[in-house]
C-alpha positions as CSV (number, residue, x, y, z in Angstrom):
1,M,86.6,36.2,66.0
2,E,89.6,33.9,66.2
3,G,92.1,36.9,66.2
4,A,90.1,38.5,69.0
5,A,90.3,35.3,71.0
6,L,94.1,35.1,70.5
7,A,94.5,38.7,71.6
8,G,92.3,38.0,74.7
9,D,94.4,34.9,75.6
10,A,97.6,36.9,75.3
11,V,96.3,39.7,77.5
12,R,95.2,37.2,80.1
13,R,98.6,35.5,80.1
14,I,100.4,38.8,81.2
15,E,97.9,39.7,83.9
16,G,99.6,39.7,87.3
17,V,103.1,39.9,85.7
18,G,105.0,43.2,86.2
19,M,104.6,46.4,84.2
20,I,105.4,46.0,80.5
21,G,108.7,47.5,79.5
22,V,108.8,49.2,76.0
23,T,111.4,50.7,73.8
24,V,110.0,53.4,71.4
25,V,111.7,53.7,68.0
26,Y,110.6,56.8,66.0
27,E,112.7,59.1,64.0
28,A,110.7,62.4,64.5
29,R,111.7,63.7,68.0
30,L,108.4,65.3,68.9
31,L,106.3,62.3,67.8
32,R,108.7,60.0,69.6
33,A,108.3,62.0,72.9
34,A,104.5,62.2,72.5
35,L,104.3,58.4,71.9
36,A,106.4,57.7,75.0
37,E,104.2,60.0,77.1
38,L,101.1,58.3,75.8
39,L,102.4,54.9,76.6
40,E,103.5,56.0,80.1
41,S,100.0,57.4,80.7
42,G,98.5,54.0,79.9
43,G,100.6,52.2,82.5
44,V,103.4,51.0,80.2
45,R,107.0,51.6,81.3
46,V,109.1,53.2,78.5
47,V,112.7,52.0,79.1
48,A,114.3,53.7,76.1
49,S,113.4,56.1,73.3
50,L,115.4,55.9,70.1
51,P,115.4,57.7,66.7
52,H,116.7,54.7,64.8
53,W,116.7,50.9,65.2
54,P,119.5,49.6,67.5
55,R,122.4,48.2,65.5
56,E,122.9,45.3,68.0
57,A,120.5,43.1,69.8
58,A,120.3,43.2,73.6
59,P,121.4,40.0,75.3
60,A,118.6,37.4,75.7
61,G,116.3,38.5,78.5
62,A,117.9,42.0,78.7
63,G,115.8,43.7,76.0
64,P,112.4,45.3,76.5
65,D,109.2,43.3,76.4
66,V,108.1,45.2,73.3
67,Y,109.6,47.4,70.7
68,V,107.0,50.0,69.5
69,A,108.4,51.3,66.2
70,D,107.4,53.4,63.3
71,A,107.1,50.8,60.5
72,E,108.7,53.2,58.0
73,C,112.1,53.0,59.8
74,L,112.2,49.2,59.8
75,A,114.8,47.3,57.8
76,S,114.0,43.6,58.0
77,C,117.7,42.4,58.0
78,A,118.6,44.6,61.0
79,V,115.4,44.2,62.9
80,S,115.2,40.4,62.8
81,R,118.4,40.0,64.7
82,T,117.2,42.3,67.5
83,V,113.7,40.7,67.7
84,A,115.4,37.3,67.9
85,G,116.7,38.4,71.3
86,G,113.2,37.7,72.7
87,S,111.5,41.1,72.4
88,A,108.2,41.4,70.5
89,L,107.8,44.0,67.8
90,L,104.8,46.2,67.4
91,A,104.8,48.3,64.2
92,L,102.9,51.6,63.7
93,V,101.7,51.5,60.1
94,P,100.1,54.1,57.8
95,A,96.9,52.5,56.5
96,Q,97.4,53.4,52.8
97,R,101.0,52.1,52.4
98,P,100.9,48.3,51.8
99,G,104.6,48.3,51.0
100,V,105.5,49.5,54.5
101,L,103.2,46.9,56.0
102,R,104.9,44.2,54.0
103,R,108.3,45.3,55.2
104,A,107.2,45.4,58.8
105,H,105.8,41.8,58.5
106,A,109.1,40.7,56.9
107,A,111.0,42.3,59.8
108,G,109.2,40.0,62.3
109,A,106.5,42.2,63.7
110,T,103.7,40.4,65.5
111,G,101.6,43.5,66.1
112,F,100.4,46.1,63.6
113,V,98.6,49.2,64.7
114,D,97.1,51.9,62.4
115,K,98.9,55.2,63.0
116,N,95.5,56.9,62.9
117,G,94.1,54.5,65.5
118,S,93.2,55.2,69.1
119,K,95.2,55.1,72.3
120,R,93.1,52.3,73.6
121,R,94.0,50.1,70.5
122,L,97.7,50.9,70.9
123,L,97.7,49.9,74.6
124,E,95.7,46.8,73.8
125,A,98.2,45.8,71.1
126,V,101.2,46.4,73.4
127,R,99.7,44.1,76.1
128,C,98.7,41.5,73.4
129,V,102.2,41.1,71.8
130,A,103.9,41.3,75.2
131,G,101.9,38.2,76.2
132,G,103.1,36.4,73.0
133,G,100.0,37.1,70.9
134,Q,99.4,38.7,67.6
135,F,97.5,41.9,66.9
136,I,96.3,43.4,63.7
137,D,94.1,46.6,63.5
138,D,90.9,46.0,61.6
139,T,91.7,49.0,59.4
140,L,94.8,47.3,58.1
141,A,93.1,44.2,56.7
142,L,92.9,45.7,53.2
143,G,96.5,46.8,53.4
144,F,97.6,43.2,54.1
145,L,95.7,42.0,51.0
146,Q,97.3,44.7,48.9
147,A,100.7,43.9,50.4
148,A,100.3,40.2,49.4
149,E,99.4,41.3,45.8
150,M,102.5,43.5,45.4
151,P,103.3,43.1,41.7
152,L,107.0,43.7,41.6
153,T,109.8,41.2,41.9
154,R,112.7,41.8,44.2
155,R,115.0,42.7,41.3
156,E,112.4,45.1,39.9
157,L,112.2,46.8,43.3
158,S,116.0,47.1,43.4
159,V,116.0,48.8,40.0
160,L,113.1,51.1,40.9
161,S,114.6,52.1,44.3
162,L,117.8,53.3,42.6
163,A,115.7,55.0,39.9
164,A,113.8,56.8,42.7
165,E,117.1,58.2,43.9
166,G,117.7,59.8,40.5
167,E,120.3,57.3,39.3
168,P,120.7,57.1,35.5
169,V,120.5,53.7,33.8
170,A,124.2,53.3,33.5
171,Q,124.8,53.7,37.2
172,I,121.9,51.4,38.1
173,A,123.3,48.8,35.8
174,A,126.8,49.1,37.4
175,A,125.3,49.0,41.0
176,L,123.3,45.8,40.3
177,H,125.8,44.2,38.0
178,L,123.4,44.2,35.0
179,S,123.6,45.4,31.5
180,P,122.0,48.8,30.6
181,G,119.6,46.9,28.3
182,T,118.5,44.6,31.1
183,V,117.9,47.6,33.4
184,R,115.7,49.2,30.7
185,N,113.7,46.0,30.4
186,Y,113.2,45.9,34.1
187,M,112.0,49.5,34.1
188,A,109.6,48.8,31.2
189,S,108.2,45.9,33.2
190,V,107.8,48.0,36.3
191,I,106.0,50.8,34.4
192,R,103.6,48.2,32.9
193,K,102.9,46.4,36.1
194,V,102.1,49.5,38.2
195,G,100.1,51.1,35.4
196,A,102.4,54.1,35.1
197,R,102.9,56.5,32.2
198,N,106.7,56.6,32.5
199,R,109.6,56.1,35.0
200,I,108.8,59.2,37.0
201,D,105.1,58.2,37.4
202,A,106.2,54.7,38.4
203,V,108.4,56.1,41.2
204,R,105.5,58.2,42.3
205,I,103.1,55.3,42.5
206,A,105.7,53.1,44.2
207,R,106.4,55.7,46.9
208,G,102.7,56.3,47.5
209,A,102.3,52.6,48.2
210,G,105.4,52.4,50.4
211,W,107.2,49.9,48.1
212,T,110.4,52.1,48.0
């Protein structure tokens, strides 16, 4: 109830202000175009449509009111600088990938919409975050709990991410400035924590959850 009240307050704050300006960030061209068209049909002005996150932030006050972005293309270090320019970030998140949800939160998103949600919920979320509020789709509540319980440390994720790219132990060790034995210990810990049978199974589980 409290979250709904916050969203309502945010929507009321932007009533009477001009049309909301949005930048869409989505790698897939057809989906990006469809998303822009959907937003326009709901009375939102799409000022830009990009396949990747912009490398540099717009000057303060010159950016869009809201970035609507595919959460799977967000990198927290790059996004935070852009969002710091004053724009809100609304992330489109797959419900069953808590790792992706975790990264979107780390990137500074204040709105989280289920990719399988409705047009009405998306437009409601855009208006909410544009007014300075926070928005979380009800269907993503379990994902947030799972994201908070993510069992791997940052170092273990680094090892697993390189392993997912097919790198052998020696190259992983060189890239992370570790000994091969330490890398093997990290991989053994990862396999145990995620309940995998082996390294390949650990990569499969991690990718399914969106951790890598």
